[in-house]
Every structure is written in C-alpha cells, then in structure tokens.
Residue frames as qw, qx, qy, qz and C-alpha x, y, z in Angstrom:
[[0.001, 0.889, 0.458, 0.001, 0.00, 0.01, 0.00],
 [0.442, 0.572, 0.021, 0.691, 1.15, 3.57, -0.71],
 [0.336, -0.310, -0.477, 0.751, 0.70, 5.09, 2.78],
 [0.167, -0.213, -0.202, -0.941, -2.05, 7.34, 1.43],
 [0.310, 0.230, 0.697, -0.605, -5.29, 7.81, 3.27],
 [0.415, 0.498, 0.761, 0.040, -8.66, 7.35, 1.60],
 [0.245, 0.906, 0.208, -0.274, -8.88, 10.95, 0.42],
 [0.755, 0.308, 0.155, 0.557, -5.44, 10.93, -1.18],
 [0.010, 0.974, 0.022, 0.227, -4.74, 14.34, 0.36],
 [0.282, -0.803, 0.509, -0.128, -1.88, 13.51, 2.69],
 [0.526, 0.405, -0.747, -0.026, 0.84, 10.88, 2.44],
 [0.420, -0.099, -0.851, 0.300, 0.08, 9.50, 5.93],
 [0.459, -0.757, -0.429, -0.179, -2.21, 9.86, 8.90],
 [0.018, 0.735, -0.367, 0.570, -1.01, 12.47, 11.39],
 [0.731, -0.210, -0.601, 0.248, 0.52, 11.01, 14.57],
 [0.379, -0.329, -0.396, 0.769, 1.01, 14.22, 16.56],
 [0.081, 0.864, 0.369, -0.334, -0.56, 17.62, 17.08],
 [0.148, -0.631, 0.371, 0.665, 2.36, 19.19, 15.25],
 [0.212, 0.044, 0.829, 0.516, 1.72, 17.01, 12.18],
 [0.147, 0.708, 0.689, -0.038, -1.98, 17.91, 12.28],
 [0.034, -0.849, -0.057, 0.524, -1.02, 21.59, 12.37],
 [0.182, -0.419, 0.605, 0.652, 1.46, 21.20, 9.48],
 [0.205, 0.283, 0.868, 0.351, -1.03, 19.22, 7.41],
 [0.124, 0.796, 0.539, -0.247, -3.74, 21.82, 8.03],
 [0.024, -0.783, 0.170, 0.598, -1.45, 24.48, 6.55],
 [0.328, -0.115, 0.762, 0.546, -0.73, 22.42, 3.45],
 [0.404, 0.230, -0.303, -0.832, -2.55, 23.08, 0.25],
 [0.526, 0.236, 0.799, -0.171, -5.59, 21.02, -0.54],
 [0.017, -0.134, 0.575, 0.807, -5.87, 21.06, -4.33],
 [0.063, -0.473, -0.845, -0.241, -9.42, 19.67, -4.41],
 [0.133, -0.775, -0.483, 0.385, -10.79, 22.35, -2.09],
 [0.150, -0.535, 0.188, 0.810, -8.74, 25.10, -3.76],
 [0.055, 0.099, 0.740, 0.663, -9.96, 24.01, -7.18],
 [0.088, -0.652, -0.751, -0.047, -13.57, 24.07, -5.98],
 [0.168, -0.756, -0.244, 0.583, -13.05, 27.53, -4.47],
 [0.151, -0.327, 0.438, 0.824, -11.40, 28.76, -7.67],
 [0.019, 0.345, 0.807, 0.479, -14.24, 27.39, -9.77],
 [0.131, -0.762, -0.604, 0.194, -16.76, 29.08, -7.47],
 [0.182, -0.645, 0.027, 0.742, -14.85, 32.39, -7.67],
 [0.108, -0.096, 0.631, 0.762, -14.64, 32.15, -11.45],
 [0.025, -0.544, -0.811, -0.213, -18.35, 31.34, -11.61],
 [0.142, -0.800, -0.401, 0.423, -19.16, 34.41, -9.52],
 [0.168, -0.493, 0.293, 0.802, -16.85, 36.58, -11.61],
 [0.083, 0.156, 0.777, 0.604, -18.45, 35.23, -14.81],
 [0.050, -0.703, -0.708, 0.030, -21.91, 35.98, -13.45],
 [0.147, -0.762, -0.131, 0.617, -20.87, 39.56, -12.62],
 [0.154, -0.294, 0.532, 0.779, -19.30, 39.99, -16.05],
 [0.063, 0.398, 0.829, 0.387, -22.42, 38.63, -17.72],
 [0.084, -0.805, -0.522, 0.268, -24.56, 41.07, -15.74],
 [0.171, -0.639, 0.148, 0.736, -22.23, 43.93, -16.66],
 [0.138, -0.022, 0.711, 0.689, -22.39, 42.93, -20.33],
 [0.016, 0.628, 0.767, 0.130, -26.19, 42.84, -20.13],
 [0.129, -0.820, -0.258, 0.495, -26.15, 46.33, -18.62],
 [0.189, -0.421, 0.432, 0.775, -23.78, 47.52, -21.36],
 [0.119, 0.280, 0.808, 0.504, -26.08, 46.05, -24.01],
 [0.041, -0.781, -0.610, 0.126, -29.08, 47.82, -22.45],
 [0.171, -0.750, 0.010, 0.639, -27.19, 51.11, -22.28],
 [0.207, -0.188, 0.628, 0.726, -25.97, 50.69, -25.86],
 [0.087, 0.516, 0.795, 0.307, -29.52, 50.03, -27.06],
 [0.093, -0.857, -0.394, 0.319, -30.78, 53.11, -25.19],
 [0.222, -0.576, 0.284, 0.734, -27.94, 55.16, -26.71],
 [0.204, 0.117, 0.756, 0.611, -28.84, 53.89, -30.16],
 [0.017, 0.735, 0.674, 0.074, -32.46, 54.92, -29.64],
 [0.180, -0.829, -0.138, 0.512, -31.38, 58.34, -28.35],
 [0.246, -0.363, 0.497, 0.749, -29.02, 58.84, -31.31],
 [0.163, 0.389, 0.793, 0.440, -31.76, 57.78, -33.70],
 [0.052, -0.851, -0.502, 0.144, -34.17, 60.31, -32.13],
 [0.248, -0.705, 0.130, 0.651, -31.45, 62.99, -32.29],
 [0.264, -0.053, 0.669, 0.693, -30.85, 62.22, -35.96],
 [0.088, 0.637, 0.725, 0.246, -34.57, 62.56, -36.66],
 [0.148, -0.879, -0.270, 0.363, -34.68, 65.89, -34.83],
 [0.288, -0.502, 0.373, 0.725, -31.65, 67.12, -36.75],
 [0.217, 0.242, 0.754, 0.570, -33.25, 66.05, -40.03],
 [0.015, -0.806, -0.591, -0.012, -36.46, 67.85, -39.06],
 [0.242, -0.796, -0.012, 0.554, -34.44, 70.92, -38.10],
 [0.308, -0.209, 0.575, 0.728, -32.62, 70.76, -41.44],
 [0.150, 0.525, 0.744, 0.385, -35.93, 70.57, -43.31],
 [0.113, -0.893, -0.377, 0.219, -37.25, 73.59, -41.39],
 [0.310, -0.627, 0.247, 0.671, -34.03, 75.48, -42.13],
 [0.292, 0.102, 0.695, 0.648, -34.32, 74.63, -45.82],
 [0.049, 0.748, 0.639, 0.171, -37.92, 75.89, -45.87],
 [0.221, -0.866, -0.141, 0.426, -36.87, 79.12, -44.08],
 [0.349, -0.354, 0.458, 0.737, -34.06, 79.60, -46.59],
 [0.210, 0.381, 0.730, 0.528, -36.45, 79.13, -49.54],
 [0.070, -0.864, -0.496, 0.042, -38.97, 81.55, -48.00],
 [0.288, -0.769, 0.070, 0.566, -36.28, 84.15, -47.29],
 [0.351, -0.088, 0.601, 0.712, -34.97, 83.71, -50.85],
 [0.120, 0.625, 0.685, 0.354, -38.46, 84.27, -52.28],
 [0.189, -0.903, -0.292, 0.254, -38.96, 87.33, -50.04],
 [0.370, -0.546, 0.296, 0.690, -35.57, 88.69, -51.11],
 [0.291, 0.197, 0.680, 0.643, -36.42, 88.20, -54.79],
 [0.003, -0.794, -0.585, -0.165, -39.82, 89.87, -54.39],
 [0.298, -0.841, -0.091, 0.442, -38.20, 92.73, -52.44],
 [0.392, -0.286, 0.473, 0.736, -35.57, 93.05, -55.17],
 [0.205, 0.478, 0.689, 0.505, -38.28, 93.17, -57.84],
 [0.121, -0.902, -0.407, 0.078, -40.13, 95.90, -55.91],
 [0.378, -0.687, 0.154, 0.601, -36.89, 97.82, -55.53],
 [0.348, -0.004, 0.610, 0.712, -36.08, 97.44, -59.24],
 [0.088, 0.690, 0.648, 0.310, -39.66, 98.50, -60.15],
 [0.228, -0.900, -0.224, 0.295, -39.44, 101.52, -57.90],
 [0.405, -0.469, 0.351, 0.702, -36.07, 102.44, -59.39],
 [0.272, 0.273, 0.680, 0.623, -37.45, 102.14, -62.92],
 [0.037, -0.835, -0.539, -0.101, -40.52, 104.23, -62.01],
 [0.332, -0.800, -0.018, 0.500, -38.26, 106.84, -60.47],
 [0.374, -0.203, 0.517, 0.742, -36.14, 106.96, -63.62],
 [0.175, 0.544, 0.688, 0.447, -39.23, 107.29, -65.79],
 [0.149, -0.908, -0.378, 0.103, -40.54, 110.16, -63.69],
 [0.412, -0.612, 0.177, 0.651, -37.13, 111.88, -63.78],
 [0.294, -0.036, 0.598, 0.745, -37.05, 111.86, -67.60],
 [0.141, 0.708, 0.676, 0.147, -40.60, 113.20, -68.05]]
C-alpha cells in the first residue's frame, strides 16, 4: 500500500498535534480548485450582468441617437424651408426695388 489515506490528500495519517497543524497548513488542491471554480463562476456571473447592462445602455444610446438624428433632419428641413422663403422674399423685395427704381427713372425723364 502507498501510505495514502482514503482521500489521497496527505501521504500518511497524522501522529502528533504538530503534524496535524502542518497538514492543516498544506494546500488542498481539491478544495482550492472548488473555491477557484466558485470564484470564477461568480466573476463570470458579474461579467455577464455587466455585459447585459452595457447592451441595455448601448440600445438606449442607439435609440437616443436615432431620435437625435430625426430631430436634426427635421431641423434641417425647417431650415431649408426658411431659406427658400427668405430667398423668395428677397427676390420679391428686389423686384419691388427694381420697379421703384425704374418708375423713379421714368418720372425723372418726363
């Protein structure tokens, strides 16, 4: 027999309090592996939750940007209409000014 106990954790059964103390300070790979797996699982859960939150925030940002783009397009359309109206008003004002100038010239030469 290999002098291993049933759990295969220690090479022999402790025979003194000092050996029990030393063995208690030794690494237990099975327990450490379980603890590491549990820590990794908890970290993965937190990361998954964070990613879900990031996805939600990204979706909300996309909606906000889409709404902002629509508002900018609407503002651009209003600006285009105002430009066309001001252009028409300027042309009409120019025509009145030209007509007044021509009438003034006609009256001067009479």
